[in-house]
N, C-alpha and C positions, 0 to 999 in steps of 0.2 A: 477344317472340318472337325468335327468331333467323332467321338468313337463310332458309334450308331450309326453316321452317314460313310464310315468306312468299312463298317460290317455289312452296309445295303450295297455300297459299288461292290464290293468283293463278292456278293452272292448274285449282283447282276451277270457280273463274270463270269460264276461258275455256274451258272445255271444256263448262259448262251453258249458256253464251254461244251457244255454237255448235248446240247442237244442233236448236234450229227450223229448220226447211227450209223456204228460199223459194226464189225461182226460181235464187240462184247453187249451192243444194244440190241442186236437180234435175240443174242442169247436171251436175254433179260425177261425181253417180250414172251420167249417161248416158256423159260420157267413161270411168267403170270398166267399165261393160256393152261399149261399142264398142273401146274401146283397149286395156283390162287394168287392174289394182289399182294399178301404179306412175303411168300416167297420171293417175286418177283421186287418187291421194294428192297428187303434185305439184300437180294443180289445185287441190286442197285446201288445201296449203301457202302456194297464193298468195291464197287467201281468208281464211287466218289471219293474214299479214301483214298485208292491209286491216284488220282485225279488230283486230289491234295497233295501224296507228297511228290507228285512232279510239278505240282504249283509252289510248293515250302522250295525243291532245288532252286528253279528260275527266280523266286522272289531272293533267297538267302546267297542265289549265285551272286545277282545282280549288286549284292550289298559288301561281297568278299571280292569280287575280281572286277566289278566294271564301275564301279561309282565312281569313277574320274570319266568313263566313257561316258556315264550318264549325265555327270554334270556339264561337260566342254560341250555334248552334241545331241543335245537333249531332243533338238528340234528334230534331228536326221534319226534318231533312234525313235522317236514317235511317226514320222512317214515310212521308216522302214518296216515297224510293225505294223501300220496302218496297209503297208503294200501286202506284206507279207499273211492278215486278213484276208482282205481282198483273193488273193491265189486262193488260199483256202476255202473261200467263199464260192469263188468259181468251179472248185475241185472239187467242193460237196456236192455241190447243185446237181453236176453231172454224173456221179458216183452214184451206183445202183448198189444198192445194199444187198449184199449174199447170205444166204443161211450160213452159219457156220457149219464146219464139217465134225460136230458133236465134241462130246467132252470125253480126254481119257480116263480110262479105268481109275488113275489114283483120283481125278478128278470126282467121277462118278461116285467112288468112296466119299469122298468130301462132302458132296451134296445130300448122300444119305443122313448125316448127321443134322438136319433140322436146318432151322434159320441160320444158326453160325455156320454151318457146310457150306448154305447157298451166300453167304457174306464172303467166308474165306476163298472160295472156288472162284468168283468174281475179280475178287480184290488181287488173286496170286495172277489170273488170268490176263486183266487189265494192266497191271504193274510187269508184267513181262513183254509190253509193249509201247515203248516208249512215245509214239507219234504224239500224244496228248502236251509233252513240253513244247513244242512247237508252237500250238494253239495258244498257250499260256506265253509262252514269250510275245509272240504278238499281240497281244489281250494286253499284257503288261505294257510293253511298250509303248501300243497305240494310246491305250487309256492315259497313261504317267501316272497312275495311281499309286504307284511306288516312287515316287519323285516330290519333292514338297515343293508347292506353287511356288514360295514365296525366296527358296535360297536355292533350288532348283537341285537340291542335296539328295541322296537317299532319305527315304523316310526312315524311322526310329524302327531297331525290332517289337517293340509292343505295338507299333502301327501296322505294320507286318501282319504280327498276329493275327490281329483284328481283322485283317482283310483277306486273312487265311479262314478264319474261323467263316466270313460272309461267304468265301469260294467253297466250304464245306456245304454249307449253311442251303448255298442258291443250286450247286449240284442232287441235296439231296430232296430239295424242293420237288423236281424236274423226274426223278427216279419216281417220287412219290405220286406225281401227277400221270405220270406215264403210265405204271404200272394197275392205277386205279383205273385210268380210261381204258387203258386193254380191257380189263377184267369187264368194265361196262359192256363195254362194243366188243367183249371177244367174237363174236359172230362175224363180224367187219372186219377183224384186221387180217389185210394180205400184204403181200411183199409191194405192192402197188402204194399201198398206202405209207409203208415204210420210204418208198422213195419221194413220195410229196413230202411227209416229213424232212427228209434230208435236202428237198428246193427248199422250203421256208427257213432250214437253217441255214443253208448256205446263201439266201438273200438277205439274212439278217445278220453275217458276218460280210457280206459284201458291202453293206450298208455303213456297216461300222467303220469296217475300213475305211470306206470313201471318205465319211464322214472325218476321222481322223485324220487323214492328208490334208482333206483341207483345209480343217484347224488348224493345223502346222504352218500352212502358207499362211492364214492369216497372220498368227501370232509373228511369221518371219515379215510379214507388210508392216503390221505393228513396231517391230525393232526397226526397219527401215523407216519408217517416218519419225521414230523419235532420233534418228541419227543426224547431229548436228551437221557434219560434213554433206550428207547425201541432201538433206533439206536445202543449203546454200546452192543448191548446183543448181 
């Protein structure tokens, strides 16, 4: 794949991983409703940068710690990643987003400093909750985007940077679209709407996880079909 393809695949992952709405997503929607689309978007951009941080931890963690595991057990990692996405998808589907308890006094002071404050407040709130790391473990594992399809080894650091750039762009695109839609349909946004978004996100993650698992079994069948000993039986 060329660099643009890696950016596009990373953007798709970043977009999909950002859709589930937890307390941070509800906060961003509330900021959009109370302050307008740009404060909402910059708040989402702060969350996107926090997601980028955890995606980087996973990407370079794979590089430094489990290269051998990825190379020797690529199909197993893909299956486990797909199953993790299935579990997360089911969990998100049935999860009801709850309104956040509100910002602390320190976070309120930050938010009063304009768009940069909106960015900083959501960045620190999101980065303090490492739950996203599990989603990226599943997403990277299921997609095999960080594994060279020809050699089975971890892709180069440059390629990982392109993927991470895509993750950031995809996450930022989601928050831009959400803040814009919330601003347009501000009178129609309710907690029921947020629950419906989570249901759609859960279904998407579930489908992606199932496809990843099925494609892994297809790869197993292809491997077995090319094994001379098994073909001779």
